Each structure stands twice: as C-alpha cells, then as structure tokens.
C-alpha positions, -999 to +999 in steps of 0.1 A: +001-003+001+026+023+008+048+016-024+015+022-039+011+058-025+049+066-027+047+058-067+014+079-069+032+105-052+059+100-075+038+107-103+022+136-094+056+154-087+070+145-119+036+156-138+041+194-118+075+192-128+068+184-166+037+209-165+057+235-153+087+229-175+063+231-204+051+262-191+083+280-188+094+267-222+059+285-236+072+315-216+102+326-233+111+341-268+128+315-297+170+317-292+172+330-326+146+356-322+167+387-323+187+373-356+153+371-370+140+403-364+170+417-379+169+399-407+130+406-412+138+446-410+160+441-439+138+424-458+114+450-450+141+479-459+129+494-423+160+518-415+150+513-379+127+497-352+119+492-316+101+461-299+087+463-263+069+433-247+056+430-216+043+396-195+029+390-164+028+426-153+066+430-158+089+445-189+104+416-206+116+432-239+129+466-250+150+467-278+157+487-310+172+477-342+189+500-368+190+536-371+168+566-368+177+578-404+191+559-428+223+585-434+241+590-405+214+579-378+220+570-346+214+537-337+180+532-323+169+520-287+143+519-265+142+553-255+137+564-291+112+586-297+084+572-327+053+589-341+029+566-334+002+580-354-033+559-350-026+540-317-030+572-299-067+565-307-068+542-273-053+567-252-080+591-260-106+567-252-087+562-221-090+600-213-125+598-219-126+569-195-115+590-165-145+614-174-167+589-173-153+578-137-153+611-121-191+615-135-181+645-162-195+624-191-213+592-202-202+571-231-240+580-247-243+616-240-249+638-272-220+655-283-240+688-286-243+688-246-210+691-245-201+711-277-231+730-282-219+746-314-211+711-331-230+709-361-232+678-389-249+682-423-281+663-411-296+685-386-308+652-371-277+632-366-259+666-348-285+661-326-283+621-320-249+617-324-232+603-293-192+596-279-200+562-284-205+570-318-176+590-322-153+563-308-166+533-327-164+545-360-203+544-371-207+578-375-201+568-417-178+599-423-151+583-435-113+595-438-114+632-443-080+633-421-066+599-436-030+587-436-022+614-468-050+639-468-036+670-448-066+688-440-069+724-437-030+719-419-031+752-402-061+757-385-073+751-353-091+717-341-120+730-334-117+751-372-116+720-389-145+703-368-163+737-376-159+720-409-178+688-401-213+707-411-205+705-448-192+670-451-211+645-467-214+609-452-200+580-472-222+554-454-252+561-437-253+572-397-248+543-377-252+515-405-218+505-404-181+507-394-164+536-413-127+542-401-121+576-396-097+601-377-120+635-374-142+619-347-117+610-324-104+651-330-138+658-319-132+635-289-101+650-277-122+686-276-147+669-254-123+671-231-114+705-230-149+717-235-158+695-199-124+696-182-109+729-189-076+714-199-066+707-240-062+670-246-024+674-248-022+686-209-047+661-199-027+634-210+007+648-198-010+655-160-033+621-162-013+596-178+025+606-191+035+615-155+018+591-133+030+563-158+060+578-159+061+580-200+091+607-201+096+604-239+063+613-251+044+639-260+012+650-280+028+677-307+054+677-336+072+708-317+081+685-286+103+667-312+123+696-325+154+694-299+151+658-291+182+638-300+168+602-300+140+606-321+135+586-351+130+603-387+103+595-413+111+573-444+092+560-476+101+540-502+099+565-534+108+548-575+124+516-554+145+537-527+141+544-491+144+581-485+139+605-458+110+622-455+093+654-442+077+647-409+037+647-407+025+676-386-006+658-368-012+690-343-046+700-356-059+664-351-037+651-323-064+630-304-064+606-335-027+603-343-006+629-328+011+608-303+052+607-301+066+577-277+091+552-269+087+513-265+099+518-231+068+543-224+044+523-245+055+490-222+039+509-193+008+517-211+008+484-220+009+471-184-018+497-174-043+480-197-035+440-187-032+421-151-055+446-133-065+463-160-066+506-151-039+500-122-001+508-125+023+500-100-003+494-074-020+526-082-058+528-099-060+549-126-090+539-146-117+518-131-119+483-141-153+492-153-144+516-179-117+495-185-140+464-196-162+483-216-131+501-236-120+464-244-154+452-253-167+449-289-191+477-299-192+473-337-189+445-363-160+453-384-162+427-410-133+422-436-121+387-415-092+372-424-076+337-415-060+351-381-089+371-374-122+352-376-143+378-358-132+410-362-147+443-339-140+472-323-137+486-289-133+524-282-097+527-295-090+488-298-094+467-326-113+432-308-105+397-324-090+367-317-062+343-323-061+307-313-091+308-293-073+339-275-090+374-274-064+396-286-066+437-287-049+457-313-045+486-331-021+499-355-009+533-367+005+544-400+014+580-410+041+597-432+070+573-428+060+557-394+043+523-385+032+510-355+014+476-341+002+473-305-008+438-297-024+425-263-035+390-250-053+398-217-055+362-209-020+361-212-011+392-197+012+396-229+017+427-249+038+435-280+048+471-292+066+475-323+072+509-343+091+515-375+103+546-393+083+535-427+059+518-436+057+479-436+039+449-423+066+434-400+051+443-368+018+426-375+043+397-378+065+400-353+036+405-331+023+367-341+056+353-339+056+359-302+022+348-294+033+317-308+063+314-290+045+322-258+015+297-266+045+270-272+030+266-308+051+249-337+051+286-351+054+293-386+079+323-399+055+350-395+077+373-419+076+349-450+038+346-448+036+389-444+061+397-469+050+372-498+015+389-494+033+420-497+053+409-529+023+396-546+006+434-536+032+452-550+034+435-581-002+441-585-003+474-579+024+480-605+007+463-628-025+486-623-006+516-625+006+507-657-025+502-670-035+538-662-005+552-675-007+532-706-045+550-710-028+584-711-041+600-742-008+608-758+000+645-779-032+661-765-032+698-754-056+717-729-089+731-740-079+768-731-051+791-729-026+784-695-039+818-683-073+806-683-068+781-653-054+803-634-074+817-601-090+811-567-117+781-563-134+771-535-152+744-518-174+748-490-162+715-472-124+719-483-121+757-483-097+775-508-074+768-533-057+786-558-042+778-589-010+802-601+016+803-628+054+798-619+073+801-648+062+780-674+039+758-652+009+759-631+008+752-595-018+747-569-019+758-534-047+745-508-055+765-475-030+796-485-005+768-469+029+767-488+035+735-475+002+723-491+015+729-531+017+710-560+031+712-596+003+708-622+019+684-645-004+680-681-017+644-681-041+647-712-070+672-723-079+689-691-068+665-669-036+673-645-016+650-622-009+674-589+030+666-579+034+673-546+063+695-533+061+673-498+074+640-516+052+618-491+022+630-505+031+618-541+003+627-567-030+629-571-052+635-602-069+670-613-098+673-637-107+708-650-147+711-660-156+737-686-195+751-683-215+759-715-196+793-724-164+772-725-149+788-694-133+770-664-164+758-640-150+740-612-113+724-609-121+681-596-093+667-568-092+631-567-079+629-533-065+593-522-075+581-486-058+546-489-031+535-518-032+502-528+003+501-520+020+530-508+056+518-520+042+520-555+025+550-554-006+573-542-027+554-571-034+527-578-065+533-552-098+520-544-105+547-521-109+584-530-128+610-525-131+637-553-138+672-538-147+695-563-136+738-562-159+763-580-140+789-601-143+824-584-122+847-606 
C-alpha cells in the first residue's frame, strides 16, 4: 500500500515538473528571435525600429534595431521616440474613460450637450451623435483626415471640426463601421470643453506623468530639440528616402502622440493584469477598462488570423487560437506602429518603425506563438510574400493607368484661363497660379500644400506635391457651357493600394469640387 502511495506521489511530482517545464518553455522567446527580427527588418528595408514586450505585469523586452535615419542616423534603442499615429486613439479613449469615472460625462452623452456649437450636415444626426458613436467609427464619415490627406493643416482643432457641418457621409449614420480620424479629434475636444484642460495637457498630467512616460508628447514641436528621435522614411521609386515629418497637431487625439517603446510598455501594463492599475495605483476603473476593451461594433473583413473582427474604444477586438486579442495599428507619413495585447496571457507587444511595413504584425504573431508554445510558422515570410504579391499587382495596375494616358493632347484653353481662386464649402480655398512655365495649386493658403500640375491629357492634370510623401493625385478641370472654367476637381487618395508603388492605384478616393471664383 505504501509503495503504491509512493508511486502515486512520484507521478504527481513528475507531472507537476513536466507542467512547470512546459509552462517555462512556452514563456520565452526563441533563441534566434533577435537574429530573425534583424533579418526581417532588412527584408522590409526598414531603417530603424524598436520592440517592447510585457508579460505577467513586467517588462520582459525593450530593444531597438537599426538607425534613426537612413543616412548618418544614430542607433535606435528603447528610448528612441517614434510617431505612433492611430495607436493614439486608445489613449484618447482612456482619457474619456477618466471623465466617465469622475461623473463628468457618459459614453452615450450627445456631443452637442458638451460642444453646443458642433454641427453635422444633417440636423437630426447633429442632435443624435454620441461619444460612443464617435469612438466606434459608426458615424459614416470616412477618412477626411487620413494618412495622406493633410486637411486644413494650419487651422485649429475647432476650425477643423467646424467644417464637419459641410461634409457628406460615406455611409448612412450608424449603419456600419467606417474608419475615420476626425471623430477622434472631436473626442479630444470634448475633454477640453468638459475639463478645461487641452487634450495635450490632460494626457500629460493624467497619464504621462503618473505612468512615468518621460519620452511621450503630443505635438511635433516637442520633437525639434530631441536627440534620440526617429525620422520618417518612405520607399519612393524603389529607394528608401527620408521625408518630411507629418504635423498631426490639429488632429492630435486621432494620431498625434510620439513615444518610445519604453513608455509604451508602461501603457500596455496599464491595459493588462489588473487593467487600469499601474504600480498598485488605480488610474481607471475596471468597469471602464472593460467597456473600452469590449466589442462595440462588428467590423467585417475577417481573415485567417481574425475570424471575428470587431472594434471597441480605440481597440480592434479579435481572436487568435481561441484567445481574445486587442490591437491597433498606426500609420502616418514615414511611421508604422503595431500594438497587440493578449489579456488572458497577460501579454503585450509593441512594434514601432520609421517606414511603412507589415513587420509589426508578423512580430506580434511570432511572439504570440512563442508564448503559446506552438510549432509556429515564419510570420515574416507570410506577410512578406503577401506584400510582394500586392506590390506587383499594384505596379501592373499603375502601368495600365499610364498606358491609358492619351498622348499629344492639349488643354482646352490658354493656360491663363486656368489660373485663379477656387473654393469648396467643405474643403476651403484653392489657388491655381503660374510659376515660370508651369501651373501650381495651393490649398488653404499653405505653402506646404503646394503641387505642380503636370499636364496629363486634355484638361486632366497630375498634381506632383512638393511634399514627396504625398506623391501625386489627379486633378480635372471642367468647362461650363460658355467654354469657361467652371470648377476643378481633385481626386484625393485616401488609401493607396500599396503606398510604396505610389498614391495610385487606389480603390478609396474622395473627389472634391472647387468652384472657380475669379
């Protein structure tokens, strides 16, 4: 009897040992992880990037790869500051959660109850739109402040929001998920109207200081004197070049935060474990953390990795291998960010890079597989093959557009007839003027928003933007029945199929008409 008990006891101990050993094996990165990352970085031609990982309430990884810029750059480390673009959205949502906790707002409050002067084009929508609508992309507005469209660059946040009263919706109100940025800019202004502090000051005092996010900021101006800062790059005609930094200040709550992975690790710690707590101090209630992390609207567009894709407040909500995943990407001129959380494993991954790529997603799934103990595949190869296929397809489509250009045509009128001031109710002023032998357009009286109009064919032109990151877009002049210029239409590209190929081809554009005034 004693022998049987002894054998039973030994079996239990051995089973526990195997279980613990298995758990330990799961909870580590592969030995070749850093070599794999560096090789993958070079596959994507990324000048510099950084990775942060948190697990079980602790930072387990924070490391930089490559350089801050392609020429004469410093090495990237865990303190290098990157622009995180739309990953800013879940930080803006968290700021509103603080106001909910304090009883100053509710998620289903009407916007006009806090910003009385706010208007949408439809009066009924104006009176119905709520904070929840704004945060879940169900307004139907679309990307009037997208990755490429730098809208009203020198105007204030309130001035941009004023223009919403002239904007048409892409989809009916509350009918479906339509990603947009301006509603998150609106969400940030709610903070100012309710609390009195700007969104920028609120984040500094309520998050960046308590979380010890010492490298984080909300304005491009904060980067001017920083030494350890990444510079934006883009692939143009097959070459990685440094480009101008995008100024997000007038839409900061949607995508204007700059931070290092050391800081963003702390942000992920706030989201995981006892969500809403950092170093035993509760910043946001567990109730509101749960609300932000809960699916609010179905997104659609499921893939093999995302069988049930939804959106919360500033977070995509999906599943991988049966585990809930919270994620959000960020893409702006020359920067790409991917943040992934797996709450059930108390695991978070942040990847920042200074050119556009999909490597951040590959790294996240590679790390997930490692901690799940899977016989994981090479996720970089998976994403890279898909990208190369899309790249080649986009090049073919672009060639078709070029092949369809009609050669040896002329404009309908003498060049001087195209010059003058044009205006759109929703998009403001546009000037067409002569410089040397070429005509140019300028938006919003802003020299940064200037493009040379290359004659394409007939009265169609191609706008070659001075800011090379904006690439090129098509511009069409239209005549009235008197044979005079009536208006000009810009086909703004809101999302290129493959940015590295060019702004076009694109299946998501917005045609904006500017009426000639003189």
